[in-house]
Backbone bond lengths (Angstrom), bond angles and torsions (degrees), N, CA, C in turn:
res aa  C-N    CA-C-N  psi(-1)  N-CA   C-N-CA  omega(-1)  CA-C   N-CA-C  phi
1 M - - - 1.402 - - 1.531 107.37 -
2 L 1.325 116.93 133.33 1.447 122.22 175.62 1.453 112.75 -79.21
3 T 1.384 117.00 135.67 1.400 121.55 177.39 1.551 110.34 -82.00
4 T 1.279 115.43 163.09 1.486 118.37 -177.34 1.464 112.63 -61.43
5 K 1.318 121.97 -35.86 1.413 123.91 -178.61 1.575 108.76 -70.96
6 K 1.335 117.15 -38.41 1.490 118.71 174.93 1.520 111.97 -61.55
7 K 1.254 113.90 -45.83 1.479 120.30 -179.89 1.526 112.56 -60.71
8 Q 1.351 115.79 -42.49 1.439 123.54 171.96 1.466 117.96 -56.04
9 T 1.328 113.74 -40.67 1.528 115.22 178.40 1.453 108.78 -78.49
10 I 1.273 120.98 -27.18 1.509 120.25 176.89 1.595 108.46 -69.19
11 V 1.321 114.29 -41.77 1.538 118.79 175.53 1.522 111.07 -62.10
12 K 1.319 119.51 -40.52 1.335 118.18 179.63 1.567 117.72 -70.09
13 K 1.288 112.99 -30.95 1.433 120.40 178.26 1.578 112.21 -75.65
14 H 1.320 117.29 -41.28 1.410 119.73 -173.07 1.565 115.39 -108.57
15 G 1.330 118.39 -8.26 1.411 118.48 -175.53 1.572 110.17 -99.96
16 D 1.340 112.84 166.98 1.423 120.88 -179.63 1.443 114.42 -73.82
17 H 1.393 117.66 -30.57 1.496 122.01 176.67 1.567 100.67 -148.00
18 D 1.414 113.52 177.35 1.393 122.60 -169.32 1.582 111.90 -68.02
19 K 1.280 120.21 -24.00 1.419 120.50 179.09 1.508 116.73 -107.43
20 D 1.307 113.63 19.86 1.527 122.98 -176.10 1.513 107.26 -83.94
21 T 1.399 112.44 82.04 1.502 114.55 175.75 1.484 115.90 -100.76
22 G 1.349 116.81 0.75 1.446 120.50 -171.25 1.458 112.93 -107.12
23 S 1.320 116.96 -11.52 1.511 114.20 -176.81 1.529 106.70 -70.92
24 S 1.359 114.90 159.81 1.425 123.79 179.95 1.533 112.29 -61.89
25 A 1.325 117.78 -41.80 1.356 120.47 -179.20 1.571 117.26 -62.64
26 V 1.383 110.38 -38.22 1.458 113.61 174.67 1.468 112.51 -71.68
27 Q 1.356 116.32 -38.34 1.495 122.08 174.86 1.495 114.32 -52.69
28 V 1.395 110.95 -40.79 1.441 119.79 -176.59 1.514 109.94 -68.34
29 A 1.312 115.25 -48.01 1.424 124.11 175.26 1.522 116.41 -54.65
30 I 1.399 114.07 -48.30 1.413 119.49 177.66 1.554 110.12 -67.14
31 L 1.291 120.70 -42.61 1.412 121.50 177.90 1.532 111.23 -62.00
32 T 1.297 116.53 -39.28 1.546 120.13 179.59 1.437 110.93 -61.34
33 H 1.347 120.27 -42.97 1.489 123.36 -179.74 1.519 107.36 -67.60
34 Q 1.329 119.74 -40.25 1.400 118.22 -179.91 1.484 115.42 -68.85
35 I 1.376 114.32 -32.37 1.510 120.57 176.94 1.488 107.70 -65.82
36 E 1.336 119.42 -43.02 1.417 122.23 -178.57 1.517 110.57 -62.93
37 E 1.258 119.70 -43.45 1.466 122.86 179.67 1.541 112.04 -60.78
38 L 1.372 109.77 -46.45 1.498 115.71 -178.68 1.489 112.81 -69.51
39 T 1.336 116.80 -29.23 1.433 117.86 174.32 1.504 113.48 -64.71
40 L 1.359 117.34 -37.55 1.356 123.45 176.64 1.512 113.98 -62.03
41 H 1.369 108.27 -40.53 1.538 113.48 175.32 1.426 113.80 -64.68
42 L 1.343 117.72 -40.07 1.477 121.20 -176.93 1.498 109.76 -71.18
43 K 1.288 120.46 -26.44 1.505 121.67 178.88 1.586 105.21 -63.03
44 K 1.373 117.58 -43.05 1.414 123.54 -175.99 1.544 109.51 -75.86
45 H 1.247 119.03 -45.63 1.484 125.26 -178.77 1.453 115.64 -110.10
46 R 1.382 112.53 79.12 1.444 120.87 -168.75 1.469 115.00 -59.66
47 K 1.390 116.71 -29.59 1.497 123.18 -168.14 1.592 108.48 -94.38
48 D 1.261 120.20 7.75 1.421 120.93 -174.97 1.523 109.53 -86.81
49 N 1.372 110.17 82.58 1.484 114.47 -174.45 1.542 117.08 -78.83
50 H 1.247 117.86 -11.21 1.435 123.53 173.61 1.528 110.87 -71.76
51 S 1.373 116.36 -44.82 1.309 124.00 178.85 1.593 111.26 -70.26
52 R 1.293 115.64 -32.65 1.495 122.69 174.70 1.510 110.00 -61.53
53 R 1.300 117.09 -45.95 1.470 123.42 175.95 1.530 111.83 -58.79
54 G 1.258 116.59 -40.64 1.465 121.62 177.63 1.564 112.71 -66.90
55 L 1.391 112.50 -35.87 1.473 119.95 175.88 1.514 107.35 -61.00
56 L 1.288 118.73 -50.94 1.444 123.46 -177.82 1.492 113.58 -56.42
57 G 1.384 117.70 -39.99 1.424 122.60 173.97 1.502 114.70 -63.57
58 M 1.342 115.91 -37.29 1.510 122.92 177.25 1.486 107.52 -64.00
59 V 1.348 116.78 -48.31 1.477 119.33 -176.40 1.570 109.98 -60.80
60 A 1.309 114.22 -39.59 1.467 122.32 179.67 1.524 110.73 -61.64
61 R 1.355 115.92 -47.05 1.380 119.06 179.79 1.522 112.99 -67.23
62 R 1.354 118.41 -36.28 1.489 123.32 177.11 1.524 108.91 -63.17
63 R 1.296 114.64 -43.77 1.467 119.56 -179.49 1.509 112.60 -60.80
64 S 1.375 115.33 -42.42 1.413 116.77 177.51 1.539 118.49 -67.96
65 H 1.360 111.78 -30.28 1.479 118.92 173.95 1.511 109.69 -69.26
66 L 1.391 114.33 -41.79 1.505 116.01 176.28 1.479 112.26 -60.91
67 K 1.319 119.89 -42.41 1.477 122.88 -179.47 1.529 109.80 -58.24
68 Y 1.349 112.83 -48.21 1.504 118.41 176.47 1.499 112.32 -55.35
69 L 1.374 120.15 -48.12 1.391 121.82 -178.61 1.511 111.31 -64.34
70 E 1.264 116.31 -41.47 1.547 121.57 -178.66 1.529 109.52 -65.10
71 K 1.309 118.28 -33.95 1.463 119.97 -177.21 1.608 109.40 -81.08
72 N 1.380 119.64 -45.45 1.362 121.95 -175.17 1.492 118.86 -92.25
73 T 1.384 120.53 -35.88 1.444 124.70 177.71 1.453 107.61 -135.65
74 P 1.312 117.20 90.68 1.505 121.06 -175.74 1.536 111.41 -68.74
75 K 1.392 116.73 -25.70 1.506 119.49 -177.92 1.594 110.26 -71.71
76 A 1.378 108.95 -39.50 1.469 111.91 176.11 1.527 113.94 -68.24
77 Y 1.330 114.88 -33.07 1.432 121.51 -179.77 1.501 110.30 -65.35
78 L 1.327 115.84 -43.81 1.447 117.56 176.22 1.484 119.74 -68.63
79 K 1.352 111.58 -29.70 1.439 119.27 175.97 1.558 114.69 -70.60
80 V 1.404 112.39 -41.67 1.452 119.31 178.00 1.522 110.75 -66.03
81 T 1.356 114.84 -49.92 1.489 117.88 -178.34 1.502 112.64 -61.85
82 K 1.224 117.41 -31.76 1.506 119.74 177.15 1.378 115.56 -72.46
83 E 1.446 115.42 -42.46 1.497 120.15 -179.57 1.484 109.47 -71.73
84 L 1.337 121.32 -35.91 1.449 120.36 -174.20 1.603 109.33 -93.83
85 K 1.317 116.29 -3.42 1.472 123.28 176.50 1.484 109.61 58.92
86 L 1.400 112.01 49.44 1.462 120.18 172.48 1.547 110.79 -101.00
87 K 1.278 109.39 136.94 1.506 118.26 -178.84 1.535 110.59 -102.98
88 K 1.199 120.32 149.96 1.441 125.68 176.75 1.433 111.49 -83.21
């Protein structure tokens, strides 16, 4: 789970302004960090199927945000994928 301070630094880095938590670029960044943390958890706790299901939901949400970005603002899509090191 992301702390408030971590989330604020992510918003400052990827958002248009300090309170920009709703844009797709920020949502992708937040979801990516949550996915990374949950992946580490699942490497340790292999049989935690409830968390695995949550992880799959997060990946699906991130994918839909990325599709939206790619379709509507390709520059933002390229910037986010490059900064977060996401491959298509």
